[in-house]
VMD Tcl script that builds the backbone (N, CA, C; Angstrom):
set m [mol new atoms 357]
animate dup $m
set s [atomselect $m all]
$s set {name element resname resid chain x y z} {
  {N N GLN 1 A -29.268 -20.819 43.552}
  {CA C GLN 1 A -28.097 -19.973 43.375}
  {C C GLN 1 A -28.561 -18.524 43.272}
  {N N VAL 2 A -27.947 -17.685 44.086}
  {CA C VAL 2 A -28.332 -16.277 44.092}
  {C C VAL 2 A -27.859 -15.615 42.800}
  {N N GLN 3 A -28.745 -14.856 42.201}
  {CA C GLN 3 A -28.388 -14.116 40.995}
  {C C GLN 3 A -28.941 -12.707 41.068}
  {N N LEU 4 A -28.108 -11.766 40.632}
  {CA C LEU 4 A -28.565 -10.401 40.406}
  {C C LEU 4 A -28.425 -10.140 38.916}
  {N N VAL 5 A -29.479 -9.648 38.310}
  {CA C VAL 5 A -29.457 -9.396 36.868}
  {C C VAL 5 A -29.858 -7.958 36.608}
  {N N GLU 6 A -28.958 -7.236 35.935}
  {CA C GLU 6 A -29.262 -5.866 35.548}
  {C C GLU 6 A -29.895 -5.854 34.164}
  {N N SER 7 A -30.781 -4.926 33.950}
  {CA C SER 7 A -31.403 -4.764 32.637}
  {C C SER 7 A -31.700 -3.288 32.404}
  {N N GLY 8 A -31.926 -2.954 31.147}
  {CA C GLY 8 A -32.279 -1.582 30.794}
  {C C GLY 8 A -31.183 -0.791 30.117}
  {N N GLY 9 A -30.017 -1.376 29.986}
  {CA C GLY 9 A -28.924 -0.675 29.326}
  {C C GLY 9 A -29.152 -0.584 27.827}
  {N N GLY 10 A -28.267 0.170 27.177}
  {CA C GLY 10 A -28.375 0.307 25.739}
  {C C GLY 10 A -27.697 1.573 25.264}
  {N N LEU 11 A -27.971 1.924 24.016}
  {CA C LEU 11 A -27.408 3.122 23.402}
  {C C LEU 11 A -28.439 4.244 23.472}
  {N N VAL 12 A -28.037 5.371 24.028}
  {CA C VAL 12 A -28.933 6.517 24.150}
  {C C VAL 12 A -28.220 7.766 23.650}
  {N N GLN 13 A -29.009 8.806 23.447}
  {CA C GLN 13 A -28.461 10.096 23.028}
  {C C GLN 13 A -28.230 10.967 24.251}
  {N N ALA 14 A -27.302 11.876 24.151}
  {CA C ALA 14 A -27.078 12.834 25.232}
  {C C ALA 14 A -28.375 13.583 25.532}
  {N N GLY 15 A -28.671 13.716 26.819}
  {CA C GLY 15 A -29.892 14.362 27.245}
  {C C GLY 15 A -31.038 13.408 27.533}
  {N N ASP 16 A -30.908 12.167 27.076}
  {CA C ASP 16 A -31.957 11.160 27.302}
  {C C ASP 16 A -31.956 10.681 28.750}
  {N N SER 17 A -33.037 9.990 29.091}
  {CA C SER 17 A -33.154 9.330 30.392}
  {C C SER 17 A -33.199 7.824 30.186}
  {N N ARG 18 A -32.840 7.124 31.219}
  {CA C ARG 18 A -32.850 5.659 31.163}
  {C C ARG 18 A -33.032 5.147 32.573}
  {N N ARG 19 A -33.775 4.058 32.701}
  {CA C ARG 19 A -33.914 3.426 34.004}
  {C C ARG 19 A -33.356 2.018 33.941}
  {N N LEU 20 A -32.424 1.743 34.824}
  {CA C LEU 20 A -31.864 0.399 34.952}
  {C C LEU 20 A -32.585 -0.330 36.081}
  {N N SER 21 A -32.734 -1.628 35.883}
  {CA C SER 21 A -33.348 -2.469 36.907}
  {C C SER 21 A -32.344 -3.505 37.381}
  {N N CYS 22 A -32.434 -3.838 38.652}
  {CA C CYS 22 A -31.647 -4.924 39.250}
  {C C CYS 22 A -32.647 -5.896 39.849}
  {N N THR 23 A -32.667 -7.102 39.306}
  {CA C THR 23 A -33.631 -8.106 39.742}
  {C C THR 23 A -32.893 -9.253 40.405}
  {N N ALA 24 A -33.412 -9.682 41.565}
  {CA C ALA 24 A -32.743 -10.739 42.322}
  {C C ALA 24 A -33.545 -12.035 42.286}
  {N N SER 25 A -32.803 -13.135 42.335}
  {CA C SER 25 A -33.427 -14.442 42.520}
  {C C SER 25 A -32.757 -15.116 43.704}
  {N N GLU 26 A -33.521 -15.860 44.445}
  {CA C GLU 26 A -33.074 -16.641 45.612}
  {C C GLU 26 A -32.818 -15.794 46.852}
  {N N ILE 27 A -32.893 -14.474 46.774}
  {CA C ILE 27 A -32.825 -13.627 47.968}
  {C C ILE 27 A -33.894 -12.557 47.862}
  {N N MET 28 A -34.302 -12.046 49.015}
  {CA C MET 28 A -35.254 -10.949 49.053}
  {C C MET 28 A -34.471 -9.659 49.246}
  {N N LEU 29 A -34.503 -8.812 48.232}
  {CA C LEU 29 A -33.707 -7.589 48.291}
  {C C LEU 29 A -34.119 -6.679 49.433}
  {N N GLU 30 A -35.335 -6.824 49.942}
  {CA C GLU 30 A -35.775 -5.958 51.042}
  {C C GLU 30 A -34.935 -6.175 52.295}
  {N N ASN 31 A -34.221 -7.287 52.351}
  {CA C ASN 31 A -33.369 -7.588 53.500}
  {C C ASN 31 A -31.927 -7.141 53.308}
  {N N TYR 32 A -31.674 -6.499 52.177}
  {CA C TYR 32 A -30.312 -6.112 51.812}
  {C C TYR 32 A -30.240 -4.622 51.474}
  {N N PHE 33 A -29.064 -4.043 51.665}
  {CA C PHE 33 A -28.810 -2.778 50.988}
  {C C PHE 33 A -28.290 -3.141 49.595}
  {N N VAL 34 A -28.672 -2.332 48.618}
  {CA C VAL 34 A -28.302 -2.603 47.223}
  {C C VAL 34 A -27.577 -1.387 46.672}
  {N N GLY 35 A -26.426 -1.635 46.113}
  {CA C GLY 35 A -25.622 -0.562 45.549}
  {C C GLY 35 A -25.570 -0.634 44.035}
  {N N TRP 36 A -25.377 0.521 43.429}
  {CA C TRP 36 A -25.119 0.612 41.997}
  {C C TRP 36 A -23.700 1.139 41.809}
  {N N PHE 37 A -22.988 0.525 40.886}
  {CA C PHE 37 A -21.631 0.915 40.569}
  {C C PHE 37 A -21.516 1.031 39.050}
  {N N ARG 38 A -20.483 1.742 38.588}
  {CA C ARG 38 A -20.259 1.788 37.153}
  {C C ARG 38 A -18.770 1.780 36.869}
  {N N GLN 39 A -18.425 1.244 35.717}
  {CA C GLN 39 A -17.034 1.205 35.289}
  {C C GLN 39 A -16.945 1.778 33.888}
  {N N PRO 40 A -16.472 3.014 33.777}
  {CA C PRO 40 A -16.288 3.612 32.449}
  {C C PRO 40 A -15.153 2.906 31.717}
  {N N PRO 41 A -15.109 2.988 30.404}
  {CA C PRO 41 A -14.057 2.311 29.649}
  {C C PRO 41 A -12.676 2.795 30.066}
  {N N GLY 42 A -11.801 1.858 30.384}
  {CA C GLY 42 A -10.432 2.167 30.749}
  {C C GLY 42 A -10.253 2.748 32.146}
  {N N LYS 43 A -11.323 2.734 32.951}
  {CA C LYS 43 A -11.232 3.325 34.289}
  {C C LYS 43 A -11.625 2.312 35.358}
  {N N GLU 44 A -11.396 2.701 36.616}
  {CA C GLU 44 A -11.760 1.854 37.732}
  {C C GLU 44 A -13.269 1.922 37.979}
  {N N ARG 45 A -13.770 0.885 38.636}
  {CA C ARG 45 A -15.173 0.904 39.033}
  {C C ARG 45 A -15.408 1.989 40.065}
  {N N GLU 46 A -16.550 2.650 39.969}
  {CA C GLU 46 A -16.862 3.727 40.911}
  {C C GLU 46 A -18.271 3.566 41.467}
  {N N PHE 47 A -18.454 4.055 42.665}
  {CA C PHE 47 A -19.738 3.992 43.333}
  {C C PHE 47 A -20.689 5.006 42.729}
  {N N VAL 48 A -21.935 4.573 42.508}
  {CA C VAL 48 A -22.956 5.463 41.970}
  {C C VAL 48 A -23.977 5.823 43.040}
  {N N GLY 49 A -24.540 4.822 43.705}
  {CA C GLY 49 A -25.556 5.075 44.719}
  {C C GLY 49 A -25.917 3.810 45.446}
  {N N ARG 50 A -26.769 3.953 46.441}
  {CA C ARG 50 A -27.115 2.809 47.281}
  {C C ARG 50 A -28.469 3.066 47.914}
  {N N ILE 51 A -29.154 1.970 48.258}
  {CA C ILE 51 A -30.436 2.115 48.945}
  {C C ILE 51 A -30.594 1.007 49.960}
  {N N LEU 52 A -31.067 1.393 51.137}
  {CA C LEU 52 A -31.585 0.439 52.108}
  {C C LEU 52 A -33.072 0.768 52.246}
  {N N ARG 53 A -33.378 1.848 52.930}
  {CA C ARG 53 A -34.755 2.346 52.934}
  {C C ARG 53 A -34.853 3.644 52.132}
  {N N VAL 54 A -33.805 4.436 52.165}
  {CA C VAL 54 A -33.736 5.690 51.419}
  {C C VAL 54 A -32.543 5.621 50.475}
  {N N GLY 55 A -32.766 6.060 49.241}
  {CA C GLY 55 A -31.673 6.012 48.271}
  {C C GLY 55 A -30.739 7.197 48.414}
  {N N ILE 56 A -29.460 6.933 48.222}
  {CA C ILE 56 A -28.468 7.992 48.186}
  {C C ILE 56 A -27.683 7.862 46.889}
  {N N VAL 57 A -27.135 8.977 46.437}
  {CA C VAL 57 A -26.355 9.004 45.208}
  {C C VAL 57 A -25.084 9.797 45.471}
  {N N THR 58 A -24.011 9.389 44.857}
  {CA C THR 58 A -22.765 10.104 45.041}
  {C C THR 58 A -22.934 11.572 44.610}
  {N N ASP 59 A -22.201 12.453 45.262}
  {CA C ASP 59 A -22.425 13.895 45.105}
  {C C ASP 59 A -22.406 14.351 43.651}
  {N N SER 60 A -21.482 13.807 42.873}
  {CA C SER 60 A -21.321 14.277 41.498}
  {C C SER 60 A -22.518 13.944 40.611}
  {N N LEU 61 A -23.363 13.008 41.053}
  {CA C LEU 61 A -24.505 12.578 40.243}
  {C C LEU 61 A -25.842 13.034 40.822}
  {N N LYS 62 A -25.798 13.696 41.962}
  {CA C LYS 62 A -27.043 14.178 42.566}
  {C C LYS 62 A -27.733 15.156 41.624}
  {N N GLY 63 A -29.049 15.024 41.583}
  {CA C GLY 63 A -29.823 15.871 40.692}
  {C C GLY 63 A -30.100 15.229 39.353}
  {N N ARG 64 A -29.297 14.222 38.988}
  {CA C ARG 64 A -29.533 13.515 37.721}
  {C C ARG 64 A -29.885 12.046 37.939}
  {N N PHE 65 A -29.303 11.411 38.924}
  {CA C PHE 65 A -29.514 9.987 39.176}
  {C C PHE 65 A -30.262 9.801 40.491}
  {N N THR 66 A -31.149 8.832 40.547}
  {CA C THR 66 A -31.814 8.461 41.787}
  {C C THR 66 A -31.910 6.937 41.884}
  {N N VAL 67 A -31.899 6.441 43.114}
  {CA C VAL 67 A -32.018 5.007 43.369}
  {C C VAL 67 A -33.319 4.768 44.119}
  {N N SER 68 A -34.072 3.769 43.686}
  {CA C SER 68 A -35.326 3.443 44.346}
  {C C SER 68 A -35.492 1.929 44.358}
  {N N ARG 69 A -36.509 1.469 45.052}
  {CA C ARG 69 A -36.732 0.027 45.123}
  {C C ARG 69 A -38.212 -0.285 45.119}
  {N N ASP 70 A -38.539 -1.471 44.636}
  {CA C ASP 70 A -39.902 -2.000 44.686}
  {C C ASP 70 A -39.786 -3.392 45.282}
  {N N ASP 71 A -40.010 -3.484 46.570}
  {CA C ASP 71 A -39.823 -4.772 47.238}
  {C C ASP 71 A -40.831 -5.817 46.758}
  {N N ALA 72 A -41.998 -5.387 46.343}
  {CA C ALA 72 A -42.996 -6.334 45.852}
  {C C ALA 72 A -42.494 -7.042 44.589}
  {N N LYS 73 A -41.689 -6.322 43.800}
  {CA C LYS 73 A -41.143 -6.919 42.574}
  {C C LYS 73 A -39.732 -7.453 42.787}
  {N N ASN 74 A -39.193 -7.256 44.009}
  {CA C ASN 74 A -37.830 -7.691 44.307}
  {C C ASN 74 A -36.834 -7.047 43.349}
  {N N GLN 75 A -37.031 -5.762 43.135}
  {CA C GLN 75 A -36.184 -5.020 42.206}
  {C C GLN 75 A -35.713 -3.709 42.824}
  {N N VAL 76 A -34.551 -3.280 42.354}
  {CA C VAL 76 A -34.006 -1.969 42.683}
  {C C VAL 76 A -33.719 -1.281 41.364}
  {N N TYR 77 A -33.911 0.032 41.332}
  {CA C TYR 77 A -33.793 0.791 40.095}
  {C C TYR 77 A -32.761 1.896 40.209}
  {N N LEU 78 A -32.192 2.220 39.071}
  {CA C LEU 78 A -31.334 3.393 38.947}
  {C C LEU 78 A -31.926 4.248 37.824}
  {N N GLN 79 A -32.518 5.363 38.205}
  {CA C GLN 79 A -33.064 6.295 37.228}
  {C C GLN 79 A -31.983 7.300 36.860}
  {N N MET 80 A -31.699 7.392 35.570}
  {CA C MET 80 A -30.641 8.279 35.098}
  {C C MET 80 A -31.248 9.285 34.129}
  {N N ASN 81 A -31.124 10.551 34.455}
  {CA C ASN 81 A -31.670 11.618 33.624}
  {C C ASN 81 A -30.554 12.476 33.045}
  {N N ASN 82 A -30.873 13.125 31.939}
  {CA C ASN 82 A -29.920 14.027 31.282}
  {C C ASN 82 A -28.557 13.348 31.111}
  {N N LEU 83 A -28.586 12.164 30.530}
  {CA C LEU 83 A -27.352 11.394 30.364}
  {C C LEU 83 A -26.367 12.118 29.462}
  {N N GLN 84 A -25.105 11.983 29.790}
  {CA C GLN 84 A -24.020 12.616 29.051}
  {C C GLN 84 A -23.019 11.559 28.613}
  {N N PRO 85 A -22.218 11.849 27.592}
  {CA C PRO 85 A -21.236 10.849 27.129}
  {C C PRO 85 A -20.335 10.325 28.245}
  {N N GLU 86 A -20.035 11.151 29.240}
  {CA C GLU 86 A -19.169 10.676 30.331}
  {C C GLU 86 A -19.863 9.676 31.249}
  {N N ASP 87 A -21.172 9.489 31.065}
  {CA C ASP 87 A -21.894 8.461 31.825}
  {C C ASP 87 A -21.774 7.082 31.172}
  {N N THR 88 A -21.138 7.021 30.029}
  {CA C THR 88 A -20.928 5.738 29.357}
  {C C THR 88 A -20.121 4.811 30.252}
  {N N ALA 89 A -20.678 3.637 30.522}
  {CA C ALA 89 A -20.030 2.704 31.452}
  {C C ALA 89 A -20.814 1.401 31.482}
  {N N ILE 90 A -20.217 0.412 32.122}
  {CA C ILE 90 A -20.940 -0.791 32.501}
  {C C ILE 90 A -21.489 -0.547 33.903}
  {N N TYR 91 A -22.793 -0.679 34.054}
  {CA C TYR 91 A -23.452 -0.439 35.331}
  {C C TYR 91 A -23.808 -1.779 35.973}
  {N N SER 92 A -23.431 -1.915 37.245}
  {CA C SER 92 A -23.666 -3.156 37.973}
  {C C SER 92 A -24.365 -2.874 39.288}
  {N N CYS 93 A -25.161 -3.838 39.728}
  {CA C CYS 93 A -25.750 -3.743 41.052}
  {C C CYS 93 A -25.141 -4.812 41.943}
  {N N ALA 94 A -25.221 -4.575 43.233}
  {CA C ALA 94 A -24.666 -5.501 44.211}
  {C C ALA 94 A -25.507 -5.429 45.473}
  {N N ALA 95 A -25.579 -6.534 46.222}
  {CA C ALA 95 A -26.384 -6.597 47.439}
  {C C ALA 95 A -25.534 -7.082 48.601}
  {N N GLY 96 A -25.800 -6.542 49.770}
  {CA C GLY 96 A -25.059 -6.967 50.953}
  {C C GLY 96 A -25.852 -6.675 52.204}
  {N N ARG 97 A -25.306 -7.133 53.356}
  {CA C ARG 97 A -26.014 -6.917 54.624}
  {C C ARG 97 A -25.110 -6.405 55.726}
  {N N ARG 98 A -23.802 -6.470 55.509}
  {CA C ARG 98 A -22.885 -6.086 56.591}
  {C C ARG 98 A -22.216 -4.751 56.308}
  {N N VAL 99 A -22.088 -3.984 57.377}
  {CA C VAL 99 A -21.317 -2.746 57.334}
  {C C VAL 99 A -20.242 -2.867 58.406}
  {N N ARG 100 A -18.980 -2.837 58.016}
  {CA C ARG 100 A -17.881 -2.974 58.977}
  {C C ARG 100 A -16.971 -1.779 58.847}
  {N N ALA 101 A -16.766 -1.135 59.974}
  {CA C ALA 101 A -15.911 0.062 60.016}
  {C C ALA 101 A -16.383 1.089 58.992}
  {N N GLY 102 A -17.714 1.183 58.860}
  {CA C GLY 102 A -18.279 2.169 57.957}
  {C C GLY 102 A -18.265 1.787 56.502}
  {N N VAL 103 A -17.780 0.579 56.211}
  {CA C VAL 103 A -17.695 0.123 54.819}
  {C C VAL 103 A -18.795 -0.892 54.557}
  {N N HIS 104 A -19.573 -0.643 53.526}
  {CA C HIS 104 A -20.619 -1.587 53.141}
  {C C HIS 104 A -19.984 -2.743 52.374}
  {N N GLU 105 A -20.260 -3.957 52.826}
  {CA C GLU 105 A -19.699 -5.134 52.187}
  {C C GLU 105 A -20.770 -5.809 51.338}
  {N N TYR 106 A -20.417 -6.067 50.105}
  {CA C TYR 106 A -21.374 -6.638 49.158}
  {C C TYR 106 A -21.094 -8.116 48.944}
  {N N ASP 107 A -22.137 -8.926 49.061}
  {CA C ASP 107 A -21.997 -10.380 48.928}
  {C C ASP 107 A -22.297 -10.875 47.513}
  {N N TYR 108 A -23.183 -10.187 46.839}
  {CA C TYR 108 A -23.629 -10.652 45.527}
  {C C TYR 108 A -23.527 -9.509 44.520}
  {N N TRP 109 A -23.071 -9.871 43.324}
  {CA C TRP 109 A -22.882 -8.905 42.246}
  {C C TRP 109 A -23.558 -9.394 40.978}
  {N N GLY 110 A -24.104 -8.449 40.218}
  {CA C GLY 110 A -24.604 -8.780 38.894}
  {C C GLY 110 A -23.494 -8.680 37.871}
  {N N GLN 111 A -23.808 -9.102 36.647}
  {CA C GLN 111 A -22.819 -9.103 35.567}
  {C C GLN 111 A -22.648 -7.720 34.940}
  {N N GLY 112 A -23.645 -6.895 35.105}
  {CA C GLY 112 A -23.555 -5.550 34.561}
  {C C GLY 112 A -24.310 -5.388 33.254}
  {N N THR 113 A -24.666 -4.147 32.971}
  {CA C THR 113 A -25.330 -3.814 31.722}
  {C C THR 113 A -24.660 -2.561 31.146}
  {N N GLN 114 A -24.436 -2.585 29.854}
  {CA C GLN 114 A -23.719 -1.487 29.199}
  {C C GLN 114 A -24.667 -0.327 28.907}
  {N N VAL 115 A -24.236 0.849 29.276}
  {CA C VAL 115 A -24.944 2.072 28.886}
  {C C VAL 115 A -23.966 2.912 28.077}
  {N N THR 116 A -24.348 3.229 26.856}
  {CA C THR 116 A -23.514 4.045 25.986}
  {C C THR 116 A -24.285 5.299 25.610}
  {N N VAL 117 A -23.682 6.444 25.861}
  {CA C VAL 117 A -24.331 7.717 25.583}
  {C C VAL 117 A -23.596 8.398 24.440}
  {N N SER 118 A -24.296 8.628 23.346}
  {CA C SER 118 A -23.676 9.294 22.201}
  {C C SER 118 A -23.977 10.788 22.246}
  {N N SER 119 A -23.027 11.570 21.747}
  {CA C SER 119 A -23.180 13.037 21.786}
  {C C SER 119 A -23.915 13.563 20.566}
}
mol reanalyze $m
mol bondsrecalc $m
mol representation Tube
mol addrep $m
């Protein structure tokens, strides 16, 4: 059974850095694009970034967040720097292989990990 598991969440102070990991079982992430998403409390899920060979991050998070991968470890990472209270959210990773009409379709999702940033 394919599983994606996020780790690295927790309670941090404003200005801190944190790295989240997405670890896969039963699939090789090197064959997939992997996305990071977050859902702040009371809000809709939003796209954070994605990586196939090169990581991209949504414009509002550029300069603070980066996405990278280590295929040898079958992991994808989300490095978050200078965290702010508005970054508080459940962060999830997802993997997929198809792009249709410019939309990346994700087949597998993790359960998410909570990141809480205190001021």
